[in-house]
N, C-alpha and C positions, 0 to 999 in steps of 0.2 A: 103370796108369792106374783112379782110380776111375772109375766111370761118370756120366756128364752127366744131370742129371736134369731131367728136361721135362714141362712144364706145356699143356696145349692147351685154350686158350679158346674156344667155339665157341655160335653161338646158333642155328643153324639145321640144316639137313639133314646135314653135316659131312662131305660129300665127301672135303675137302682132311683134315679130322680123321682119317679112317679109311686115307686116302693114307700117312699120316705112322706112324700106327699099324702097319700093314701092314710098310712099311721099317722100323721101329724091330723088329720081331719078327722080319724076315729079318737083320738083322746079326747078328754074333757077340756071345754071350751076353755081359753084364755091359757093354758099352760106352754103350747109352744106357737108361734107365729112362724110362718114362712114367709119370710118379706118378698123374697125373689128368687127367681132362678135366672141362672146368666149362663150364657154361652160364647164361644169366640168364634163361633162359625153361622153363618147367616143358613144355613141349609141344615142346621140340626133339627130333626124331627124333635129335640125333647123340647123346643121352645112351643110348637104348636101342642102336643101333650100337654105341658104344664099350665099353656091358658085354657085348655079346654077343661082342664080341671078345677080353674079359677085363681090360677096363682099368676101374680104379675110377672113378668120376663123381661130381661134385659140383652140386648146384643153389645159387646164391645169386642169387634171383630179382632183377629190377631192382625197385627203389623209387625215390621220389622224394627219399631222403634217400641221396646220392650218398655222404656220409663216410661211414656207415653201411656200406653195400652194401661199397665198396671197405677199409674195415677187416675184413668178414671174408675177402673173397679174401685180402688181403697174410697173414690169421692163417693159412690153408691153405698159401699159398708160404712163409711160415716153418718152419710145422710138416713140411712133407717136403723143407725147405732147396732149393728148386726152384731149378736152374742158367739155364735158358732158357724165357721164354713164347712160344709158338706160336701166333698169331693165327689164327684157321680161321672166317673168316665173322663172327667176334665183334660184335655191331652195337651196341657201347659203348665210347664214347672213353675212353680212361685219362687220369685228371686229371694234372695237374703232380707235385702230392704222392704219389700214388700210383707214377708213373717215377722219383721222386727218390729213394723209400725206396727201392725195387729195384734203383737203380745203388747207393746204400750198402752194400746187400747184395754187392756186387759189383765194389767196388773202382772205383767210378765208371764200369764199362764199361756200354755200350748191348747187354742180351742179352733184347731183348723184341722180336721179328720180325713181319712182316706180309707176307701175298700179296696183290697187287691187280691186277685185272684192265682195266689200261688201262696206256700209256705214261705215267707220272707225269714231269711235273705236269698231265698232260691227264688229265682226269674221274677226279679225286679223289670220293670218297664212294660212294653207293650208285647201282645201277643203271648203271654203268659201260659194260657191252659193251651194254645196250639205247639209250644215249643216241648211242654211237660212232655205233651201226647205223644210228639214226635221221637223224643228222646225213651220212652218207654218206661215211665216211671211206673212204681209200681201204687203212688200215692201222690197227693199234693195236696191245695187244700185253699182257706179264702184268710186272709189277714185282714184284718182291722188297727189301723194305726194312727198315728199322730202325725201330722206333716214338719217336717223340717226342710233344709234347703236341699238335701240330697235327691236323688230318685228312690223313692220308695224305703228310705231309709231312717225313719223316724220311729219312735218308740213304739214298739207294739204292746196293743190293747187287750186281741182275743186274737185266737188261730182256732179254727177249724179244718180237723184233718178230712178229705175224700178220697176214698180207695178208690182204686183204677179195677174193674174186671176183666179179663181178657177179649170178651166179646162185647166190649162197650163201644159207641160209636164215638167219634169226636161232636156230633151235634149232641149226642146225649149227654156226655160227661160236660160238655157246656153247659145245657141245662141245669144240670145240676149244681154246677158252681153257681148259676145266677139266682137258684131257686136258696142257696144258704147264704149268698151276700143281702140278698134283699131281707133275709131274716134276722143276721146278725146287725145289718145297718139299721131296719126299724128298730130293735130292742135296744141298740145304744140310744137312739131318739127318744124312746121310751124312757129310757133310764135318766137320762137329762132333762125330761119334764118332770118325772117323780121327783127329782131330787138328788137320785142314785149316785150322780155323779155332778159332783162340783162345775159351778159355771161363775165365772168372774164375769159380771155385766160389764156394758160397754161404758166406758168415762172418757171424755175427752182428756185429753193430754191437760196437763196442767200449765 
């Protein structure tokens, strides 16, 4: 079986991106290839961390011209014949035309995935952990989902509940969320490598 080619998109510190890279590097050689980590922010710490881990990086900075920005990103995906995109704190919504093009290369299959720190559909968007904490919820959790044109509205693949104790701090609760995110995302990557999750390999448009 030929390797599944992965691109990771990230805009921030990159803890999920690094967890994915470490998982890929721990698997048997040839199962998964991390083609590159892409960021839209020049100052994003994930870029230096990925390079330190031996992964190539690309910067396609955010501009007001969304179409031009996504054209550049799609060109990279096409050049490397990427099979799956993992969003790891990528703070930019993908347009409908971007998603449709990526599906076209993959037999119309959905192969863009995201990890989100809430039990969707609750608390979509940014600052999900802090918002839930402020509202005093008894539990929240982590959602692994496919990406569609909406904000955190794609088909849910897995969810795991995180309960909140009365004495826990926001800092500690956030740490617990990150642990679950890393584990769920890494397990999904491994399942792809092992063929437990079906992959439609990149195929150029006819």
